[in-house]
N, C-alpha and C positions, 0 to 999 in steps of 0.2 A: 330692924334686922334681928332675927332670932339668934339665940346663943349657938344653936346647932349650925346655922348658916355661917355665923362668924367663925366658928371653929373649922368648918370645912374650907372656907376661904383662906384661913391662916395655914391650914395644912398644905393647901396647894401652893401658897406663897413660899412656905419653908422648903418644899420639895424643889421648886425652881430656883430659889436662892442658893440652895446647896449645889445644884447643878452648875450654876454660874461660877460659884467659888471653885468648884473642882476644875472647870476649864481654865479659869484665871490662874490658879496655882499650877496647873499642868503646863501652862505656857512658859513658865520660868525654868522648866526642866530642859535637859540637853536635847531631848528628842521631840520637843514641842508638845502641844496639848493633846490629850487622849480624848476621843469621843465619849460623851456621857453614855453609860451602859444602857442600851435598849435592845430589844430583839429586832429581827430583820423586817418587821412590819412597821417600824418607826425609825426615824433618824435620818442621817445624811445620805445613806445609801439609796434613798428614794430620789435623789437628785442626779442629773447627768454629770458625768465625770468632768466635762469641760466647764460646767457651772461651778462645781466644787473647787476646781483648780484656779478659778479666777477670783476667789474670795479669800479673806484672811482665814488661816487655819482655825482660829478660835471661833469664828462664826459658824464654820462647818461642824466643829466639835460640839457646839452647844445645841445643834439641831435636835429637837425632840418631837417633831411633827409626824403626821401619818401620810405625807405626800408632798407635792410641790405645787402650791396654789398659784404661783406665778405662771406656771405652764398651762393652767386651766382657766385663768381669768382673762386671757387674751388681751393683755395690756397693750396700749397704743401710745405712740409718741405724744408727749404733751399732757398726758392725763395725770390727775391727782389721785393717788392711791393710799389707802389706810390699811395697815396690818393690825388686826386685833390680837393682842398677846404676842408681841413681836420678839420676845426672848432675846437671844444674842444677835438678832438682826439679819439673819441669813435671807429671809424673804423680803425685807425692806431693801437690802442692798441689791438683790436681784431685780426687784421692781424698779429701783432707781435707774438701773442700767437699761431696762426696757422702755421706760417713759422718757428717758433722755433729759438733757439740760432744761428743756422747756417744761418738763413735768416735775412732779414732786412726790416723794414717798414718805409717809408718816408711819411711825411705829408707836403703838400704845402698849404699855406694860405697867403692872402694879408693883413690880419687884425691883428695888433699888439695885441689887446686885446684877440683875440682867440688864438694866438700863445702863449701868456703868460699863458693862462688857460690850453692849451694843454701840455705845458712843466710841469706845476704843476701836472697835472693829470698823466703824464708819471712817474714823481718822486714818486707819491703816489702809483702807480701800480708796482713800482720797475722794469719797463721795460728798459732794457739795449740795445735792438736791434732796437731802434727807433731814428729817427732824424726828426726834424721839420724845414722846410725851409720857408723863407719869399719870396713871389713872386706872380706873377699872373699865371693863368693856360694858358694864351696865350703866355707865355714866360717862360718855365720851366727851372729853374737853375740847370740842371743836364746834364751830357754828353750824347751823342747819344748812343743807343744800350746797355744800362746798366740796364734796368728794365725788369723783367719777366712779371709783371702784373700791369696794371693801373686800379684802382677802383675810383669811385666817387659816391656821394650820393646826387642827386638832386642839383647839382651845375653847370654842364655844361649849363643847361637852363638859368642860370643867366648871362652867358658870353655875352658880346656885340660883340664878334668876334669869332664865333664858328668855322669857317674854320681854324683859327689860333690854336684853342684848338685841333682840330683833327690832324692838321699837327704836332704840338709839341708832342702830345701823340704818334703818329707814330714814330717820331724821337727818342724819348728816349727809346722806346721798342726795345729789342733785336729782331733779326729775329726769328720768331716763337713765339714771345711774344703775349700777348692777353689783351683785355680789358674786364672787367665785371663791368659795371656801372648801376646805377639806375638813371633815369631821368624822367622828365615830358614831355610827347609827345602828340601832338594834332592829332585829326582825320584829314585826308587829306582834308576833305570837309570844314574845318574851315579856314577862311581868317585870316591874322594877326590882323585885326580889331576885329574880333569876339573873338579871343583868348584874346585880351586886355580887352574885355567886361567881361570876366570871372574871372579876377583877375589882381592884379598889378604885376609889374616886380619883385620886391623883394619877392613877394609871390610865385614865381616860375611858374607863369602862362603865363603872357604876352610874355615872351621871349622864350617860348617853340617852338621847331621845330615840323613840322608834321612828320608822320612816313616816308613819301617819302623823305622829305627834310633831315631827319636824315640819312637815308640810302645813299642818294646821297652825303652828306657831308663826310661820312666815306669812301665811294668808291673813292671820289676825292682825299682823303688823301693817299689812297693806301691799305686800309684794305680789307680783304676778309672774307668769312665765316660769314657774318653779319646776326645777328638774333636780332629782336626787338619784345619783347613779353610783352604785357600789363599785369599788375597784378591787379590793382584796379583803379577805377575812382576817380579823385580828384576834378573834376568839369565837367560840361556838355561837353562831347566831349574831355575831357582832361584826360590823364591816367598816372599813375606811370607805368614805363616800365623797364624791364630788357634788357640791350643792351650788346650783346657780339659780338666780332669781333677779327680777328687775323692779325698780321703783317706777311706776307709771309716769309718763310725761305730764299727765294732768294732776299728779299728786300734789297736795298742799300740806304743808306742815301745820299741825294743830296750833291754835293760838296759845302762846306761852311756851311753846316747845323750843324755840330758838334760844340757844345758850352757848356760852363758852366758859373757859375756866375763870377769866377775870374780865370779860368783856361783854358789853351790850352791843348787839347788832354786829358782832365781829370787830368791834372797835373799842379800844381802851379810851376811857374818859369821853364817852360818846356825847356828842352835842355840846362840847366845851371847846375853848380855844386850843386846848392841849391834846385834842383827840388824835390818836394814831391807830393804824390798822393793827389788829392782833396778829395778822399774818404778814410778815415783811414782803412776801411775794405779791401782795395785793395792795392797790391804792385804797384810800379811805372810801372812795365812792364804790369801788369794786367790792370791797368787803361788805358794805351796807347792802349792795344789790344782791349778792349771792346769799346773804343771810336772810333776805326778805324783810329787812329792817324798814320801819315806817319813818325813821328819822333821816330822810334823804337830804335835808338841808345842810 
C-alpha cells in the first residue's frame, strides 16, 4: 500500500472517528445527541420518520450516508446481510428488523469509535441477530459464499482500492446473492481532477467513480444484472445513486479466495478434534458447506 493510500485511509478513519466521538459525547447532554453536521443530501433525514423513531437516537445521529440502502435492497425474512462501512449501525439495525430472528445482519467497519457506538446502539435496540466486525471493506473477514445481500451507504466511494471491494463483495456473496448499495457516482464527462474540485475525499466526492467506471468495476468482479440509478444530485455532475447487481448462480469462487479472519473453511481449528464453527449460527458441517471447503470429513 502506497504512502498516499495509507494517508487517505487514515484521513477517512479520523473523520469518522471524530463523528462517533461527537455523537457519544452528545448523548450525555441533557437534550440527547445532536446529528453530525451534514447537508440535506446526506444523513438521517433520508430515512422515513417511523424508521428513525424506532432506533436509538445515537444511531440516527451518526448517520452519514447518502440514502437508505435497506429500502432498496429488498431484504427478506431469514436472509443474511452485510453492511460495508456500518458506522453507528443504523443500517445494520434496520436490516436486522427486516430479516427477522431467522436472519442475521453483519456490520463491518474499520473505526474503533464507530464500532463501540454501534455495539452500544445494538444493545439499546435489543437487537440479538446482529454482529459487528472490525476490518476494511477491501478485505472482508467472512468466509466465501455466506452472505445473501451486501448493502452499503455512501462508503465504497471512500475506498482507495475499489476493485478489491468489488472482488471481496463478490467473494462473500453466495451464488445468486445480490448487492443493493447507495454510493456517490460522477457523470462520465467529469475527469478525476474535476471531481476533486467539487469536494474532498472524506466528503464522498473526490473518490467517486463515474457511471461507466462503476459498471466496468462490477463487471470485472463477475457481477451481472447491473443497474445504476441516480437519485439526487450532491454536487455539480455528482449524484447519489442506487447500485444493484447479482452474483450469478453458476459463479465459482476462485481457488484460494475462501478466507475468514481466523478460520479455515469457516471453521476454527479446522480438521482437528477441537474444530468449531466461526459463525455460531452455523453448524460445523454448514460452515464448511457454505464456504466451499474441501475438508468435509
